Backbone of each chain as ProteinMPNN parsed JSONL, in Angstrom:
{"seq_chain_A": "XXXXXXXXXXXXXXXXXXXXXXXXXXXXXXXXXXXXXXXXXXXXXXXXXXXXXXXXXXXXXXXXXXXXXXXXXXXXXXXXXXXXXXXXXXXXXXXXXXXXXXXXXXXXXXXXXXXXXXXXXXXXXXXXXXXXXXXXXXXXXX", "coords_chain_A": {"N_chain_A": [[108.99, 85.612, 115.55], [110.563, 88.415, 114.17], [111.806, 91.57, 115.517], [111.589, 93.549, 113.567], [109.617, 92.497, 111.88], [107.428, 92.582, 113.563], [107.165, 95.332, 113.757], [106.352, 95.912, 111.158], [103.835, 94.724, 111.182], [102.567, 96.388, 113.05], [102.514, 98.819, 111.639], [100.836, 98.069, 109.532], [98.369, 97.398, 110.828], [97.755, 99.779, 112.245], [97.633, 101.711, 110.175], [95.533, 100.7, 108.582], [93.414, 100.765, 110.424], [93.252, 103.508, 110.984], [92.582, 104.609, 108.474], [90.163, 103.33, 107.991], [88.621, 104.39, 110.067], [88.593, 107.089, 109.329], [87.265, 106.939, 106.823], [84.787, 105.985, 107.698], [83.872, 108.135, 109.256], [83.661, 110.201, 107.314], [81.806, 109.086, 105.491], [79.596, 108.816, 107.151], [79.029, 111.451, 107.7], [78.242, 112.358, 105.239], [75.639, 111.458, 104.527], [73.858, 111.035, 102.294], [74.261, 113.334, 100.838], [76.304, 115.015, 98.287], [79.659, 113.797, 98.287], [81.771, 115.606, 98.002], [80.983, 117.871, 99.348], [81.248, 117.389, 101.973], [82.661, 118.23, 105.144], [86.001, 117.63, 105.482], [88.658, 118.076, 106.19], [89.511, 118.402, 108.949], [88.953, 115.876, 110.016], [90.644, 114.299, 108.443], [93.202, 115.298, 109.115], [93.219, 114.724, 111.869], [93.043, 111.896, 111.889], [95.411, 111.195, 110.574], [97.297, 112.303, 112.329], [96.614, 110.884, 114.677], [97.227, 108.28, 113.88], [99.986, 108.394, 113.625], [100.752, 108.921, 116.276], [99.688, 106.611, 117.484], [101.269, 104.623, 116.283], [103.789, 105.255, 117.322], [103.318, 104.891, 120.073], [102.586, 102.147, 120.101], [104.954, 100.94, 119.165], [106.7, 101.706, 121.157], [105.535, 100.402, 123.334], [105.879, 97.788, 122.466], [108.636, 97.62, 122.594], [108.981, 97.819, 125.36], [107.579, 95.604, 126.363], [108.924, 93.451, 125.13], [111.557, 93.521, 126.268], [113.949, 92.103, 126.607], [114.411, 91.099, 124.133], [116.209, 90.633, 121.032], [117.409, 93.396, 119.144], [118.605, 93.228, 116.811], [119.345, 93.919, 113.446], [119.52, 92.438, 110.492], [121.025, 91.477, 107.256], [118.916, 90.355, 105.807], [116.657, 91.528, 106.953], [117.132, 94.167, 106.164], [116.997, 93.93, 103.365], [114.349, 93.115, 103.043], [113.048, 95.341, 104.094], [113.773, 97.252, 102.197], [112.528, 96.216, 99.905], [109.8, 96.343, 100.675], [109.55, 99.119, 101.075], [109.983, 99.989, 98.495], [107.765, 99.01, 97.107], [105.78, 100.379, 98.519], [106.487, 103.107, 98.031], [105.87, 103.421, 95.373], [103.155, 103.871, 95.297], [102.95, 106.365, 96.452], [104.006, 107.948, 94.451], [102.133, 107.453, 92.442], [99.889, 108.614, 93.65], [100.723, 111.302, 93.781], [100.998, 111.973, 91.072], [98.386, 111.531, 90.199], [97.023, 113.456, 91.752], [98.155, 115.791, 90.723], [97.261, 115.735, 88.049], [94.515, 115.843, 88.509], [94.287, 118.352, 89.718], [95.046, 119.978, 87.589], [92.942, 119.468, 85.913], [90.932, 120.716, 87.219], [89.521, 119.587, 89.383], [87.527, 119.175, 92.366], [88.768, 120.287, 95.585], [88.363, 118.457, 97.62], [88.435, 115.893, 96.431], [91.028, 115.845, 95.437], [92.622, 116.053, 97.768], [91.768, 113.726, 99.004], [92.492, 111.675, 97.241], [95.202, 111.768, 97.471], [95.513, 111.107, 100.196], [94.409, 108.539, 100.153], [96.299, 107.214, 98.568], [98.558, 107.466, 100.207], [97.702, 105.84, 102.279], [97.444, 103.368, 100.916], [100.098, 103.055, 100.206], [101.341, 102.725, 102.736], [99.993, 100.429, 103.73], [100.272, 98.421, 101.685], [103.032, 98.347, 101.476], [103.677, 97.402, 104.037], [102.325, 94.931, 103.98], [103.756, 93.635, 101.969], [106.229, 93.378, 103.272], [105.532, 91.687, 105.421], [104.712, 89.38, 104.024], [107.131, 88.738, 102.765], [108.653, 88.102, 104.999], [107.255, 85.89, 105.93], [107.027, 84.081, 103.799], [108.9, 82.781, 100.96], [111.761, 84.704, 100.246], [111.737, 86.752, 97.436], [113.558, 86.056, 94.372], [115.353, 87.592, 91.753]], "CA_chain_A": [[108.796, 86.829, 114.757], [111.611, 89.39, 114.502], [111.338, 92.91, 115.915], [111.229, 94.284, 112.345], [108.334, 91.994, 111.38], [106.391, 93.135, 114.449], [106.982, 96.741, 113.372], [105.555, 95.907, 109.919], [102.447, 94.438, 111.593], [102.032, 97.607, 113.69], [102.228, 99.763, 110.549], [99.686, 97.54, 108.799], [97.143, 97.496, 111.637], [97.469, 101.187, 112.553], [97.229, 102.403, 108.937], [94.21, 100.213, 108.183], [92.428, 101.256, 111.397], [93.115, 104.964, 110.827], [91.841, 104.92, 107.245], [88.782, 102.854, 108.173], [87.949, 105.378, 110.923], [88.386, 108.291, 108.51], [86.22, 106.649, 105.834], [83.512, 105.877, 108.424], [83.456, 109.491, 109.638], [83.274, 110.941, 106.106], [80.565, 108.51, 104.932], [78.486, 109.099, 108.07], [78.707, 112.875, 107.558], [77.663, 112.631, 103.918], [74.191, 111.296, 104.687], [73.126, 111.172, 101.038], [74.708, 114.514, 100.092], [77.544, 114.744, 97.54], [80.838, 113.68, 99.165], [82.642, 116.776, 97.893], [80.528, 118.94, 100.256], [81.473, 116.961, 103.365], [83.887, 118.776, 105.74], [86.902, 116.475, 105.638], [90.041, 118.438, 106.553], [89.818, 118.119, 110.361], [88.963, 114.412, 110.199], [91.848, 113.77, 107.794], [94.375, 115.643, 109.926], [93.15, 113.993, 113.133], [93.365, 110.467, 111.722], [96.85, 111.092, 110.267], [97.993, 112.559, 113.602], [96.357, 109.771, 115.612], [97.945, 107.067, 113.441], [101.417, 108.579, 113.96], [100.862, 108.738, 117.738], [99.422, 105.189, 117.787], [102.456, 103.843, 115.879], [104.869, 105.512, 118.298], [102.923, 104.24, 121.335], [102.646, 100.689, 119.922], [106.359, 100.512, 119.064], [107.28, 101.866, 122.5], [104.995, 99.303, 124.147], [106.549, 96.57, 121.996], [109.989, 97.655, 123.145], [108.915, 97.591, 126.815], [107.124, 94.219, 126.597], [109.996, 92.527, 124.699], [112.78, 94.236, 126.648], [115.133, 91.259, 126.441], [114.504, 90.607, 122.751], [117.265, 91.223, 120.221], [117.036, 94.455, 118.185], [119.507, 93.023, 115.68], [118.756, 94.081, 112.107], [120.53, 91.843, 109.621], [120.898, 91.795, 105.819], [117.573, 89.974, 105.325], [115.76, 92.606, 107.401], [117.354, 95.356, 105.323], [116.478, 93.649, 102.015], [112.883, 93.11, 103.118], [112.634, 96.742, 104.282], [113.936, 97.927, 100.897], [111.468, 95.717, 99.016], [108.528, 96.913, 101.142], [109.56, 100.572, 100.818], [109.872, 100.194, 97.042], [106.342, 98.795, 96.777], [105.016, 101.487, 99.117], [106.77, 104.412, 97.422], [105.237, 103.517, 94.052], [101.82, 104.442, 95.476], [103.119, 107.795, 96.719], [104.181, 108.558, 93.129], [100.825, 107.377, 91.767], [99.047, 109.629, 94.299], [101.195, 112.647, 93.401], [100.659, 112.188, 89.653], [96.923, 111.625, 90.12], [96.634, 114.763, 92.313], [98.59, 116.823, 89.775], [96.344, 115.712, 86.903], [93.19, 116.286, 88.976], [94.374, 119.809, 89.917], [95.053, 120.588, 86.242], [91.605, 119.309, 85.326], [89.999, 121.526, 87.995], [88.698, 118.794, 90.315], [87.291, 119.747, 93.694], [89.869, 120.03, 96.521], [88.036, 117.251, 98.393], [88.915, 114.694, 95.729], [92.496, 115.894, 95.338], [93.16, 115.694, 99.09], [91.45, 112.337, 99.339], [93.269, 110.719, 96.436], [96.546, 111.746, 98.076], [95.435, 110.336, 101.444], [94.193, 107.133, 99.787], [97.575, 106.639, 98.102], [99.409, 107.314, 101.403], [97.197, 104.658, 102.981], [97.838, 102.184, 100.14], [101.553, 102.944, 100.319], [101.675, 102.16, 104.048], [99.438, 99.08, 103.894], [100.877, 97.461, 100.756], [104.441, 98.207, 101.875], [103.714, 96.529, 105.221], [101.906, 93.582, 103.555], [104.912, 93.073, 101.249], [107.237, 92.976, 104.264], [105.036, 90.527, 106.175], [104.769, 88.213, 103.12], [108.548, 88.387, 102.575], [109.107, 87.431, 106.229], [106.563, 84.604, 106.123], [107.223, 83.18, 102.654], [110.239, 82.825, 100.387], [112.166, 86.019, 99.745], [111.832, 86.583, 95.971], [114.827, 86.215, 93.661], [115.135, 88.07, 90.39]], "C_chain_A": [[109.854, 87.861, 115.164], [110.976, 90.735, 114.892], [110.864, 93.691, 114.68], [109.898, 93.803, 111.77], [107.193, 92.522, 112.253], [106.112, 94.595, 114.109], [106.142, 96.846, 112.094], [104.078, 95.637, 110.243], [101.804, 95.668, 112.231], [101.634, 98.615, 112.615], [100.968, 99.351, 109.796], [98.384, 97.774, 109.572], [96.758, 98.958, 111.88], [96.973, 101.925, 111.307], [95.82, 101.994, 108.524], [93.132, 100.763, 109.119], [92.177, 102.757, 111.213], [92.291, 105.299, 109.584], [90.385, 104.47, 107.35], [87.989, 103.852, 109.022], [87.624, 106.642, 110.13], [87.238, 108.076, 107.515], [84.848, 106.571, 106.506], [82.977, 107.255, 108.801], [82.925, 110.253, 108.417], [81.943, 110.416, 105.547], [79.372, 108.792, 105.844], [78.065, 110.57, 107.983], [77.97, 113.163, 106.243], [76.135, 112.532, 103.96], [73.394, 111.537, 103.411], [73.51, 112.39, 100.218], [75.964, 114.175, 99.285], [78.76, 114.77, 98.474], [81.706, 114.94, 99.162], [82.234, 117.908, 98.823], [80.78, 118.593, 101.727], [82.732, 117.639, 103.909], [84.839, 117.632, 106.115], [88.235, 116.804, 106.283], [90.388, 118.054, 107.997], [89.909, 116.613, 110.596], [90.231, 113.8, 109.606], [93.08, 114.041, 108.655], [94.399, 114.881, 111.25], [93.529, 112.526, 112.963], [94.848, 110.27, 111.364], [97.651, 111.266, 111.556], [97.846, 111.393, 114.569], [97.118, 108.517, 115.194], [99.438, 107.179, 113.744], [101.631, 108.333, 115.456], [100.687, 107.26, 118.099], [100.62, 104.317, 117.416], [103.578, 103.999, 116.894], [104.571, 104.796, 119.613], [103.067, 102.721, 121.222], [104.091, 100.204, 119.855], [107.071, 100.659, 120.4], [106.829, 100.721, 123.4], [105.659, 97.981, 123.757], [107.959, 96.475, 122.577], [110.011, 97.34, 124.634], [108.572, 96.121, 127.097], [108.237, 93.223, 126.255], [111.36, 93.13, 125.02], [114.044, 93.403, 126.364], [115.371, 90.807, 125.01], [115.57, 91.351, 121.957], [116.695, 92.285, 119.272], [117.891, 94.342, 116.926], [118.743, 93.153, 114.359], [119.8, 93.563, 111.127], [120.236, 92.127, 108.147], [119.524, 91.423, 105.263], [116.558, 91.036, 105.729], [115.886, 93.827, 106.49], [116.813, 95.138, 103.913], [114.952, 93.663, 102.0], [112.361, 94.533, 103.285], [112.705, 97.496, 102.951], [112.824, 97.518, 99.929], [110.115, 96.345, 99.386], [108.437, 98.404, 100.839], [109.405, 100.863, 99.327], [108.42, 100.023, 96.59], [105.524, 99.98, 97.282], [105.23, 102.801, 98.387], [106.123, 104.55, 96.051], [103.841, 104.143, 94.178], [101.868, 105.927, 95.828], [103.245, 108.53, 95.387], [102.849, 108.57, 92.38], [99.894, 108.457, 92.325], [99.43, 111.033, 93.868], [100.808, 112.961, 91.958], [99.144, 112.365, 89.5], [96.453, 112.994, 90.619], [96.993, 115.889, 91.354], [97.614, 116.901, 88.593], [94.954, 116.213, 87.306], [93.169, 117.798, 89.2], [94.327, 120.528, 88.575], [93.659, 120.552, 85.619], [90.528, 120.054, 86.134], [89.073, 120.744, 88.907], [88.566, 119.53, 91.645], [88.45, 119.371, 94.637], [89.635, 118.765, 97.344], [88.641, 116.012, 97.739], [90.429, 114.66, 95.628], [93.127, 115.465, 96.671], [92.931, 114.216, 99.388], [92.186, 111.317, 98.48], [94.696, 110.638, 96.983], [96.528, 110.902, 99.354], [95.249, 108.84, 101.147], [95.517, 106.477, 99.351], [98.585, 106.53, 99.239], [99.024, 106.045, 102.155], [97.64, 103.385, 102.245], [99.349, 101.948, 100.22], [101.939, 102.256, 101.626], [101.233, 100.701, 104.157], [100.135, 98.073, 102.959], [102.366, 97.276, 101.016], [104.568, 97.246, 103.05], [103.329, 95.091, 104.854], [103.066, 92.887, 102.827], [105.962, 92.571, 102.234], [106.797, 91.714, 105.007], [105.113, 89.259, 105.309], [106.221, 87.762, 102.936], [109.107, 87.692, 103.813], [108.522, 86.029, 106.337], [106.861, 83.586, 105.029], [108.669, 83.278, 102.168], [110.562, 84.228, 99.904], [112.403, 85.892, 98.244], [113.23, 86.811, 95.422], [114.507, 86.719, 92.261], [116.177, 87.505, 89.453]], "O_chain_A": [[110.025, 88.149, 116.349], [109.8, 90.995, 114.637], [109.863, 94.406, 114.738], [109.132, 94.602, 111.231], [106.124, 92.866, 111.748], [104.967, 95.044, 114.164], [105.322, 97.754, 111.959], [103.185, 96.245, 109.652], [100.633, 95.958, 111.984], [100.55, 99.195, 112.671], [100.133, 100.192, 109.464], [97.413, 98.291, 109.019], [95.594, 99.333, 111.742], [96.002, 102.678, 111.378], [95.007, 102.842, 108.158], [92.065, 101.176, 108.667], [91.038, 103.217, 111.279], [91.414, 106.161, 109.626], [89.483, 105.148, 106.858], [86.824, 104.128, 108.734], [86.53, 107.196, 110.24], [86.353, 108.922, 107.384], [83.856, 107.038, 105.946], [81.781, 107.517, 108.682], [81.865, 110.875, 108.482], [81.066, 111.197, 105.177], [78.257, 108.987, 105.36], [76.893, 110.898, 108.169], [77.175, 114.099, 106.158], [75.433, 113.423, 103.481], [72.349, 112.185, 103.455], [73.144, 112.493, 99.048], [76.621, 113.17, 99.558], [78.879, 115.642, 99.335], [82.3, 115.299, 100.179], [83.028, 118.813, 99.076], [80.549, 119.415, 102.613], [83.765, 117.641, 103.239], [84.52, 116.787, 106.95], [88.88, 115.928, 106.859], [91.433, 117.454, 108.245], [90.812, 116.131, 111.28], [90.822, 112.893, 110.192], [93.895, 113.15, 108.897], [95.457, 114.444, 111.704], [94.251, 111.971, 113.791], [95.468, 109.298, 111.797], [98.561, 110.489, 111.845], [98.812, 110.965, 115.199], [97.601, 107.771, 116.046], [100.084, 106.186, 114.079], [102.562, 107.634, 115.855], [101.437, 106.72, 118.913], [100.955, 103.38, 118.141], [104.231, 103.029, 117.279], [105.454, 104.17, 120.201], [103.601, 102.076, 122.125], [104.42, 99.165, 120.427], [107.935, 99.853, 120.745], [107.63, 100.141, 124.133], [105.963, 97.155, 124.618], [108.412, 95.408, 122.991], [110.93, 96.684, 125.124], [109.186, 95.48, 127.95], [108.467, 92.267, 126.995], [112.218, 93.237, 124.144], [115.068, 93.935, 125.937], [116.401, 90.206, 124.704], [115.809, 92.539, 122.174], [115.635, 92.094, 118.676], [117.902, 95.241, 116.085], [117.665, 92.589, 114.177], [120.849, 94.182, 110.951], [119.337, 92.9, 107.817], [119.018, 92.087, 104.358], [115.693, 91.404, 104.934], [114.89, 94.435, 106.098], [116.234, 96.052, 103.325], [114.338, 94.163, 101.057], [111.347, 94.897, 102.689], [111.812, 98.276, 102.621], [112.255, 98.354, 99.227], [109.382, 96.816, 98.517], [107.396, 98.899, 100.406], [108.782, 101.85, 98.938], [107.917, 100.805, 95.783], [104.681, 100.517, 96.563], [104.274, 103.537, 98.143], [105.853, 105.665, 95.604], [103.395, 104.857, 93.28], [100.928, 106.665, 95.532], [102.666, 109.601, 95.206], [102.482, 109.569, 91.762], [99.197, 109.134, 91.569], [98.559, 111.865, 93.616], [100.352, 114.062, 91.652], [98.682, 113.239, 88.766], [95.595, 113.623, 89.999], [96.224, 116.836, 91.19], [97.196, 117.986, 88.19], [94.296, 116.918, 86.541], [92.169, 118.457, 88.914], [93.66, 121.553, 88.431], [93.252, 121.467, 84.903], [89.352, 120.026, 85.773], [87.957, 121.185, 89.18], [89.38, 120.385, 91.993], [89.037, 118.295, 94.516], [90.586, 118.081, 97.723], [89.275, 115.191, 98.401], [91.046, 113.599, 95.72], [94.036, 114.635, 96.706], [93.793, 113.543, 99.953], [92.474, 110.213, 98.941], [95.319, 109.576, 96.963], [97.418, 110.08, 99.57], [95.85, 107.988, 101.801], [95.81, 105.339, 99.718], [99.394, 105.602, 99.249], [99.879, 105.282, 102.605], [98.144, 102.446, 102.862], [99.816, 100.811, 100.292], [102.751, 101.331, 101.637], [101.99, 99.845, 104.614], [100.538, 96.997, 103.399], [102.908, 96.191, 100.807], [105.447, 96.384, 103.067], [103.931, 94.141, 105.354], [103.323, 91.703, 103.042], [106.517, 91.486, 102.066], [107.587, 90.79, 105.198], [105.523, 88.2, 105.785], [106.514, 86.566, 102.948], [109.94, 86.793, 103.696], [109.195, 85.097, 106.777], [106.939, 82.385, 105.289], [109.543, 83.79, 102.868], [109.749, 84.868, 99.237], [113.173, 85.035, 97.809], [113.987, 87.639, 95.927], [113.51, 86.319, 91.66], [116.156, 87.797, 88.257]]}, "seq_chain_B": "XXXXXXXXXXXXXXXXXXXXXXXXXXXXXXXXXXXXXXXXXXXXXXXXXXXXXXXXXXXXXXXXXXXXXXXXXXXX", "coords_chain_B": {"N_chain_B": [[109.724, 87.042, 89.478], [111.083, 84.461, 91.483], [111.377, 81.488, 93.503], [114.268, 80.709, 95.54], [116.953, 78.636, 94.225], [118.92, 77.622, 95.557], [120.179, 75.198, 97.687], [120.89, 73.753, 100.931], [123.105, 72.381, 103.47], [122.961, 72.984, 106.106], [121.523, 72.232, 108.385], [122.238, 69.518, 108.743], [124.969, 69.874, 109.115], [124.996, 71.356, 111.465], [124.113, 69.467, 113.316], [126.155, 67.651, 113.073], [128.139, 69.029, 114.259], [128.25, 68.903, 117.137], [125.522, 69.136, 117.762], [124.777, 71.833, 117.397], [122.86, 74.68, 118.193], [120.239, 76.527, 116.471], [120.106, 79.122, 117.384], [122.668, 79.497, 118.456], [124.311, 79.303, 116.165], [123.245, 81.381, 114.65], [123.939, 83.577, 116.228], [126.698, 83.45, 116.035], [127.183, 84.071, 113.372], [126.075, 86.506, 113.169], [123.32, 87.138, 112.673], [119.679, 87.232, 112.901], [117.789, 84.667, 114.623], [115.558, 83.968, 113.183], [116.269, 84.636, 110.579], [118.3, 82.797, 110.125], [116.79, 80.457, 110.249], [115.185, 80.848, 107.993], [117.141, 80.71, 105.991], [118.067, 78.103, 106.339], [115.784, 76.659, 105.704], [115.602, 77.177, 103.056], [114.26, 79.421, 102.25], [115.402, 81.823, 101.94], [118.139, 83.253, 100.273], [121.364, 83.659, 101.332], [123.772, 86.405, 101.413], [126.913, 86.346, 99.634], [128.972, 86.855, 101.364], [127.863, 86.265, 103.882], [127.393, 83.576, 103.471], [130.002, 82.583, 103.344], [130.76, 83.121, 105.968], [129.157, 81.323, 107.342], [130.137, 78.87, 106.363], [132.693, 79.023, 107.362], [132.294, 78.823, 110.11], [131.691, 76.117, 110.347], [134.014, 75.12, 109.429], [134.403, 74.17, 106.781], [134.499, 73.82, 103.121], [132.751, 76.174, 100.98], [131.093, 74.858, 99.133], [130.365, 72.59, 100.487], [128.417, 73.416, 102.117], [126.468, 74.975, 100.752], [124.449, 74.343, 97.861], [123.926, 74.295, 94.349], [121.811, 73.64, 91.609], [123.199, 72.08, 88.708], [123.446, 72.902, 85.143], [122.322, 70.754, 83.606], [120.64, 69.53, 85.44], [118.844, 71.594, 85.887], [117.472, 71.713, 83.449], [115.795, 69.58, 83.543]], "CA_chain_B": [[110.199, 86.603, 90.782], [111.063, 83.012, 91.631], [112.025, 81.083, 94.74], [115.69, 80.383, 95.396], [117.286, 77.251, 93.876], [120.047, 77.235, 96.413], [119.848, 74.317, 98.821], [122.02, 73.766, 101.862], [123.239, 71.273, 104.433], [123.232, 73.61, 107.404], [120.923, 71.434, 109.473], [123.098, 68.341, 108.959], [126.251, 70.337, 109.652], [124.791, 71.742, 112.883], [124.044, 68.243, 114.129], [127.485, 67.035, 113.052], [129.029, 69.855, 115.094], [127.802, 68.918, 118.537], [124.124, 69.562, 117.835], [124.75, 73.292, 117.552], [121.49, 75.187, 118.036], [120.066, 77.61, 115.483], [120.424, 80.38, 118.069], [124.133, 79.594, 118.56], [124.869, 79.587, 114.838], [122.796, 82.734, 114.27], [124.739, 84.545, 116.973], [128.083, 83.416, 115.541], [127.299, 84.723, 112.05], [125.545, 87.871, 113.299], [121.963, 87.337, 112.128], [118.612, 86.794, 113.813], [117.478, 83.24, 114.511], [114.559, 83.845, 112.117], [116.98, 84.659, 109.296], [118.974, 81.498, 109.98], [115.741, 79.47, 109.932], [114.804, 81.078, 106.584], [118.232, 80.186, 105.144], [118.085, 76.638, 106.486], [114.608, 76.111, 105.015], [115.669, 77.541, 101.64], [113.347, 80.536, 101.942], [116.204, 83.024, 101.738], [119.525, 83.019, 99.866], [122.204, 84.664, 101.99], [124.82, 87.03, 100.597], [128.132, 85.533, 99.538], [129.75, 87.079, 102.582], [127.255, 85.487, 104.973], [127.614, 82.159, 103.154], [131.37, 82.268, 103.771], [130.814, 83.116, 107.444], [128.546, 80.052, 107.792], [131.09, 77.795, 106.055], [133.853, 79.157, 108.262], [131.905, 78.296, 111.431], [131.778, 74.649, 110.287], [135.368, 74.797, 108.925], [134.269, 73.374, 105.548], [134.383, 74.688, 101.941], [131.402, 76.696, 100.709], [130.336, 73.831, 98.41], [129.839, 71.582, 101.418], [127.275, 74.013, 102.826], [125.438, 75.395, 99.797], [124.448, 73.601, 96.604], [123.111, 74.907, 93.3], [121.696, 72.631, 90.555], [123.924, 72.429, 87.477], [122.593, 73.173, 83.978], [121.581, 69.558, 83.18], [119.562, 69.309, 86.427], [117.865, 72.661, 85.701], [116.682, 71.448, 82.252], [114.84, 68.48, 83.763]], "C_chain_B": [[110.079, 85.088, 90.894], [111.734, 82.644, 92.945], [113.481, 80.705, 94.486], [115.889, 78.91, 95.03], [118.442, 76.744, 94.725], [119.529, 76.34, 97.538], [121.06, 74.3, 99.747], [121.97, 72.581, 102.824], [123.455, 71.803, 105.846], [122.71, 72.753, 108.552], [121.808, 70.224, 109.805], [124.428, 68.753, 109.582], [126.127, 70.754, 111.12], [124.807, 70.502, 113.766], [125.401, 67.545, 114.19], [128.486, 67.803, 113.921], [128.442, 70.016, 116.492], [126.391, 69.419, 118.723], [124.019, 71.061, 118.147], [123.321, 73.8, 117.325], [121.446, 76.279, 116.965], [120.45, 78.942, 116.104], [121.935, 80.582, 118.167], [124.744, 79.996, 117.218], [124.498, 81.004, 114.392], [123.658, 83.792, 114.957], [126.172, 84.611, 116.405], [128.236, 84.086, 114.184], [126.644, 86.103, 112.033], [124.226, 88.126, 112.609], [120.933, 86.916, 113.173], [118.363, 85.3, 113.606], [116.48, 83.014, 113.362], [115.218, 83.843, 110.737], [117.695, 83.331, 109.071], [117.959, 80.406, 109.612], [115.344, 79.597, 108.461], [115.875, 80.532, 105.636], [118.185, 78.656, 105.151], [116.931, 75.997, 105.714], [114.582, 76.471, 103.524], [114.702, 78.65, 101.255], [114.104, 81.832, 101.704], [117.623, 82.627, 101.343], [120.407, 84.073, 100.514], [123.181, 85.3, 101.013], [126.032, 86.104, 100.589], [128.941, 85.648, 100.828], [129.188, 86.258, 103.758], [127.457, 83.989, 104.737], [129.012, 81.736, 103.591], [131.47, 82.216, 105.297], [130.255, 81.805, 107.985], [129.532, 78.902, 107.569], [132.265, 77.828, 107.015], [133.539, 78.635, 109.658], [132.078, 76.78, 111.456], [133.151, 74.161, 109.798], [135.306, 73.85, 107.718], [134.23, 74.33, 104.354], [132.92, 75.082, 101.695], [130.502, 75.646, 100.05], [129.766, 72.746, 99.311], [128.609, 72.105, 102.157], [126.132, 74.324, 101.861], [125.587, 74.65, 98.476], [123.525, 74.313, 95.613], [123.02, 73.907, 92.154], [122.477, 73.043, 89.31], [122.955, 72.491, 86.299], [121.738, 71.981, 83.598], [120.419, 69.273, 84.139], [118.458, 70.345, 86.253], [116.927, 72.378, 84.535], [115.582, 70.408, 82.501], [113.498, 68.99, 84.248]], "O_chain_B": [[109.091, 84.502, 90.452], [112.566, 83.397, 93.45], [113.871, 80.417, 93.354], [115.12, 78.045, 95.45], [118.87, 75.595, 94.616], [118.577, 76.679, 98.24], [122.132, 74.781, 99.381], [120.958, 71.894, 102.966], [124.066, 71.135, 106.679], [123.385, 72.577, 109.566], [122.091, 69.941, 110.969], [124.948, 68.072, 110.466], [127.04, 70.533, 111.916], [125.433, 70.487, 114.826], [125.761, 66.936, 115.198], [129.546, 67.284, 114.271], [128.179, 71.126, 116.954], [126.086, 70.06, 119.729], [123.276, 71.484, 119.033], [122.657, 73.391, 116.372], [122.466, 76.867, 116.606], [121.047, 79.793, 115.444], [122.431, 81.694, 117.986], [125.576, 80.9, 117.141], [125.32, 81.729, 113.832], [124.055, 84.779, 114.338], [126.768, 85.684, 116.312], [129.303, 84.615, 113.874], [126.654, 86.788, 111.01], [124.018, 89.189, 112.025], [121.274, 86.323, 114.196], [118.682, 84.744, 112.555], [116.547, 82.004, 112.661], [114.776, 83.132, 109.835], [117.697, 82.801, 107.96], [118.234, 79.545, 108.775], [115.183, 78.595, 107.764], [115.55, 79.958, 104.597], [118.254, 78.012, 104.105], [117.086, 74.919, 105.138], [113.643, 76.108, 102.814], [114.36, 78.806, 100.082], [113.509, 82.835, 101.309], [118.24, 81.777, 101.985], [120.218, 85.265, 100.272], [123.391, 84.788, 99.913], [126.158, 85.205, 101.421], [129.513, 84.672, 101.313], [129.937, 85.645, 104.519], [127.666, 83.227, 105.681], [129.188, 80.652, 104.147], [132.176, 81.373, 105.852], [130.781, 81.238, 108.943], [129.743, 78.07, 108.452], [132.77, 76.785, 107.43], [134.409, 78.069, 110.32], [132.546, 76.217, 112.446], [133.418, 72.96, 109.756], [136.046, 72.87, 107.64], [133.961, 75.518, 104.53], [131.991, 74.409, 102.143], [129.314, 75.548, 100.358], [128.806, 72.065, 98.949], [127.855, 71.333, 102.75], [124.978, 73.983, 102.118], [126.698, 74.364, 98.029], [122.487, 74.858, 95.988], [124.046, 73.363, 91.747], [122.432, 74.203, 88.899], [121.776, 72.168, 86.445], [120.555, 72.145, 83.296], [119.35, 68.832, 83.716], [117.281, 70.038, 86.44], [115.749, 72.733, 84.579], [114.583, 70.353, 81.784], [112.584, 68.199, 84.481]]}, "name": "protein", "num_of_chains": 2, "seq": "XXXXXXXXXXXXXXXXXXXXXXXXXXXXXXXXXXXXXXXXXXXXXXXXXXXXXXXXXXXXXXXXXXXXXXXXXXXXXXXXXXXXXXXXXXXXXXXXXXXXXXXXXXXXXXXXXXXXXXXXXXXXXXXXXXXXXXXXXXXXXXXXXXXXXXXXXXXXXXXXXXXXXXXXXXXXXXXXXXXXXXXXXXXXXXXXXXXXXXXXXXXXXXXXXXXXXXXXXX"}
């Protein structure tokens, strides 16, 4: 497994764990009440912050553990990174458009913030999944 | 999206050149061993430039390393 593929796995695991933790906190706070009344801002900011810190720590640990491993990034790595980023960025756009339409329609701030966070999560996870599949299977040709 | 139709003789050429290892060839063309494995197994089509670098290592023409089915073979 190349260094870049390991980085994609870190992104996948950290993003999934952070969003699962956030969803668990929000659902446990709801307790049968409408979700829009649940205090979410602190939990959202903490999980985003924690996922960034966890990614940095995991990548640093990976670098220490595999000290002798090559950090070479070749043309296949760059093509796979571009493909993964393209898949991921589409969800950022979807999230932005959805948030804009929800704001225009007067939706509660809870839903607007959460649709943006959900699309960030999908962007990170699906981008990482695309990279892992491209590393494991045949790189697609158009 | 479709898998690559490019096939290659890299494995045979490595063995014909003193059983060159994948790691040796990867280092000589400046890619990771995993990328060389993907090329050798037909899971990745290299750029034209990388294809020439591989052919140059074996001192053979590009056609001796990489093969692409002609139109009549594609129709079958």
